[in-house]
C-alpha positions in Angstrom: 84.0 70.7 106.7 84.3 71.8 103.3 87.1 72.9 101.6 87.1 77.5 100.7 87.1 77.6 97.1 88.5 81.1 95.3 87.5 82.0 92.0 90.3 83.6 90.9 89.4 86.5 87.9 91.6 87.9 85.2 91.1 90.6 83.2 93.2 90.8 80.0 94.1 94.3 79.1 94.9 95.8 75.8 95.8 99.8 75.0 96.6 101.7 71.6 98.9 104.2 73.0 100.7 104.6 75.8 99.0 107.0 77.7 96.1 104.9 78.0 97.9 102.4 80.0 97.7 104.2 83.2 94.0 104.9 83.6 93.2 100.8 81.9 96.1 99.0 84.3 94.6 101.1 87.6 91.2 100.5 86.9 91.7 96.6 86.4 93.4 96.4 89.3 90.9 98.6 91.7 88.1 95.6 90.4 90.3 92.9 91.4 91.3 95.0 94.7 87.7 94.5 95.4 87.0 91.1 94.6 90.2 90.6 97.0 88.7 91.8 99.5 85.4 89.9 99.6 87.4 87.0 99.4 90.8 86.9 100.5 93.3 84.4 99.4 96.1 86.4 97.6 97.6 88.9 95.6 97.1 90.7 92.2 99.9 90.0 89.6 100.1 92.4 86.2 101.9 90.7 83.7 103.2 92.5 80.3 102.5 90.1 77.5 103.3 92.6 74.8 104.0 95.7 73.4 100.1 97.2 74.7 99.0 93.5 76.2 98.6 92.6 79.9 96.8 90.6 82.3 95.8 91.2 85.5 95.2 88.4 88.0 94.7 87.2 91.5 97.8 85.1 91.8 98.2 83.0 95.1 102.2 83.4 94.3 101.4 87.2 95.0 100.6 87.7 98.8 97.2 89.0 100.2 97.5 92.7 99.8 100.6 93.6 98.0 100.9 93.8 93.7 103.6 93.4 91.8 104.4 92.8 88.2 106.6 90.3 85.6 107.1 90.2 81.7 106.3 87.1 80.4 
């Protein structure tokens, strides 16, 4: 039996204006949701790194089907 290997992806989002944020995060989350359906192993974590800078990533600490957020 071969252990399953999961390719956890992350996307970096950088916006200059607050009005761009919702669309940029929504697009990144949707992209990772599509990948997660093909390889269900974990949820999505959105991390605010700094003003206008976010990371959206598959994260094993988040249950599959959930999206959590945190501030770094």
